[in-house]
N, C-alpha and C positions, 0 to 999 in steps of 0.2 A: 591513504594507507595501502595503495596498490603497489605491487612489486615493482612495476616498471617506472612509475612516477608517483611521487608523493602528492596527494591532493592537499590543497590549502584553502581555508576559508577566505573569501574575498575580504579586502582590507576593511571596508566599512562594517562588515559583520564581525571581524576580529575585534574591532574597537568596541562593539556592543558586548562581546563576550567578556571584555575586561571591565564592564560596568559603566561605560560612558553613556551619555545621553543619546537620544535618537532624534533625527530630524524628520519633520512631517510638514505637509501643507495643512491648511485649515481643515477642520473635521469633515465638512461636506465633501471636500476633495478627497480626503482619505477614504471615506465610505465608497465613493465612486470608484476609486482605485481598487479597493478590495473586491467590489462587485465585478470589475473588469478582470481581475485575477481569477476569480471563480469561473468566469466565462472561458478564459483561456485554458484552465485546467479541464473543464468539461469537454473542450474541443481537443484535448491531448496536446496542447501547445505549451508544454512545460518550460521550454527555453524562453519563450516570450514572457511567461509568468514570472520566471526568475528575474529577468531584466527589469520588469515592472516593480517587483518588490524591492530589489536593490536600489532602484531609483527612488522609491518611496523612502527607504531608510536613509538616503543621502540627500534628501530634499532640504528646503530652507526652514530655519527656525529650530529650536531645541525643545524636546519634550522630556520630562523627568522619567527616571526608570520605573516609577510606580504608575505612570500613565497606562491605562488598560489597553490602549491601542498598540503599545509596544509588544505586549504578550501575543496579541492576535497576529501582528505582522511577522514576528519571529516564527510563530507557529506555522503560518502559511508558507513561509520560506522553507522551513524544515520539511513540510509536506511535499513541496516541489522538489527539493533535493532527493527525497525518498523516491519519488516517481522517476527521477533522472538516474537512479542507481547509486547515488552518492550517500550511502547510509552513514558514513562517518560524519559528514557535515550535518545530515539530518538529525543524528543523535545530539550533536552539540547545540543545534538550534532548538530542538525540543526541550533540552535541559535548560537552556537560557529562557525559553518561553515559560517553562514551568516556574522558574524563579520569579519572572516578571508577573506571572499569574498570581502567585502567592502574595507578592507585594501589593497588587491592586485589589484582589478579591478576598485574600485570606486563605490559609492553608486547608481550611475545611469547607470552603464554599463549594456548592455542587458543580459550578463550572470548571473547577479544578480537575474534574473527571476527564475532560477533553484532552488536555496535554498528558495526563497520567496514562490514560488508556492508549493513546497513540504511541507514546514511548514504549509501553508494554508490548504493543503490537509490533513495533520495530524490532524489539528484542526477540519476540516470538519468531518472526520471519527469519532472523539471523541465527536461530537455534540457541539463543541465550536464555534457556528456560528458567534458570534460577533468578536472574534479574527480572524476567517477565513476571514470575510468580510473586516476587516481593512487591512489585508495583500493583499487581492485581489485588493483593491483600489490602494495600492502601486504598485502592478504588472501593473495595467493599466497605472499609471503615468510613470513608467519606460518604458513601451512599446509605450508610446506616444499617449495614448487614448485607444479605444476599437478595437483591431486588429480583422480582419475578415477572413484572408486567411493564409494558411500555417500551418505546423505542430505545431510550437510553439504557434501560435494563437489558434489552436484547443484545446491545453492543457489548456489554460487559459479559453476558452469558456466552456470547459467541467467542470472545477472546479466551474465556476459561475453557470452552470446548476445544479450541485450537491448542491450548496448552496441554490438555489431556491427550489430544490427538498426537501432538509432537512427541509425547512420552509413551505412545503406544497403549494408552489406556482407553481403548476404543469403546468399551461398554459404557464407560462414564461419559465419553465425549458425544456419542451419538444422540442421546436424548436431549442434551444441551443444544446441539446444533438444531435439532428439530424444534425445540422450544423457541430458540432465537429466531428461526425462520418464520414460525407462526406469528410471533409478536411483531416482526417487521412487516409481514404481509398485512397484518391487521392495522398497523400504524401508518405504513407508508404506501400500501397497495401491492398487489401481487407482481407487478411488472417493474418495481423499483430496483435500481442497480444494487442496492445493499442486500436485497433478497438474493440476487444472483451470487453475491459474494459468499453468503452462507451456503447456498446451494452447491457452489463449486466444492467447498470443503466436505460437505456431506457426501457428494458424489465420490470424491477420492477416498473417503473412509469406507464407503460401500465397496469400492474396488479392492481396497486392502483387506476387507473381510469377506471376499469371495462372491460379491453380488454385482457382477459386471453389467448385467442388463439394467439393473436399477441405477447403477453409476452412470452409464451412458445416457439414460433417459434424463437424469438430472442435469448433466452437462449440456445436452442438446437444448434443454429449456433455458439454462443459464446463458448460453450463447445468444439465443433469441432475445433475451432481456437486455443484454449488454449492447447488442446491435441496435435495438430500438431506443435505448437510452442515450447512446453516444455516437451512433453512426458506425459505418463499416470500417473506418480507418483509425480507430482509437486504439492505444496500446492495450487497454483492458480487453478489447475484442481479440487482439493478437494472442494474448495470454490464454483466453478462453478457447480459441481455435487450436492452440498447441496442446492444451490439456485434453480436449476431445480427440484430437488426432492421436495423441499418445495412447488413449484408451482403445481407440479403433485398432491401433497397431498391435497391442498385446492381445487383442481378441480376434486376430486374424482378418481384420478388415482393412488391409493395407491399401487397396484401391481407393477406398473412401478417405483414408487418412492422408495420403500424399498431397492432394490439392489443398487440404486444410493446412498442412505444414507449409506449403509454398505460399499460401496467402498470409499465414501468420508471420512468416519471415519477411515478406514484402512490406506488410503493415508496420511491423516493429522497426525495421531498418529505416523506413521513411519517417516514422514518428520520433524515434529515439536515437538514431544513428547506428552505424554498423558495428560499434564496439560496446553496446549496452549489455548488461548482464542478462536481460531477457532474451536478447538476440542470441547470446551464447547458449542459453538453455534450450532455445528452439533448435539451434543447429545440432546440439548434442542429441536431442530427441529424434530429430529427423534422420540423423546418422544411424540410429537404431533401426529405423524402417529400411533404410538403404541396405544395411547389412542383411536384414531378414530377406530382402528381395535380391540378394546376390550382386549388388552393385558396390563392391568393396572399394574401388578407386574413388568413386564419388563420396562414399561414406568417410574415407580417410581424409579427404579434403575438408569436409565439414567438421570432422573431429579436430583437425589441426586449427581451424578457425576458432572453434569453441575453446580449445585449450589456450590459445593466445588470449582470448578474452578472460578466461579463468585466471590466468597469471596476472593480468592487469587489475583484476578485481579479487585478488586472493582473499582478502578479508571482508568482502562484501556479500558473502553467502550466495555465490552463484549456484543455481540449481534449486534453490528453495522457493522459486516463484510459484510452484504449484499450490502452495498453501496461501490462501488469502486471509488477511486479518483486518480488523476494523480500520477503515480507511480514514486518514485525517481530513479528507475533503468533506466529511459530515459536519464540520464546524460551521455554525451560522456566522454571518457577517456582522456581528456586534461584539463589543468588548466584554470581557469577564465582569461579573458583578452587575450586569444589566438585564439579567433574566427576570 
């Protein structure tokens, strides 16, 4: 759904969306492939993860639509497309995964929260708040009300906070962010990347409510967590670098901001390609710094590149990368209904 070229779902996935069966190798091999996909995603190698999942879907032998492995494989492919900036495909795969999940585990099984919350998160990131809110209500119904404790509860609370944040209901969002962060720290440890995910949003909320020093402190800590979790060359690190550089820029710390922008741009281009939405967002933010420091020619060059990417991803919500939402990579590598 980009302006310059229409994206299409690969042929084998299109077949699945029409309700066809799915091909797999034997279960042991499937589990190994899913573990390999997780390793690739952790390393930021989403292109390789995509190819592995597509090969899994087109392997030998047929599996019925209600086979729980179908739900997981489609879900993971949707997660990879999301990371690659292909949110149209990601939405289709998440919807297809949700259907398969319902077939295999039932519409009210707790594991249904995973595809529901990820689809809601995708809508949140794209600014589709009404759709996100409807899915969040269903998540609450499945979970038996409004959960307050535990990692799964924290993910739901985080998405609700992001929903309030997106609608500028900051007083309601902030305590939810803090609660989610505390539960994740307790359940996963203070240096887990999901903690950094929430911390990033809390930092940006602090900035929007006039607490720049607190915001910068949170983003600096989030960056350290992401670097420790994924290494220095992961796309999530690039996003964190850009967010911190943006805050440095608006707070008069341009000298500290510029090397962060340069590093963020180099990491994101290497990991995602030169026309990814995240690259476009970093270019646009970096251009702001260049204009503030009177380098208008260079700023114009970056703005033109950012605009070109924006036109290619016109309906992919370019510029919303600052807000993080619950990441689909939190899915464990076992099928629904086996918790």
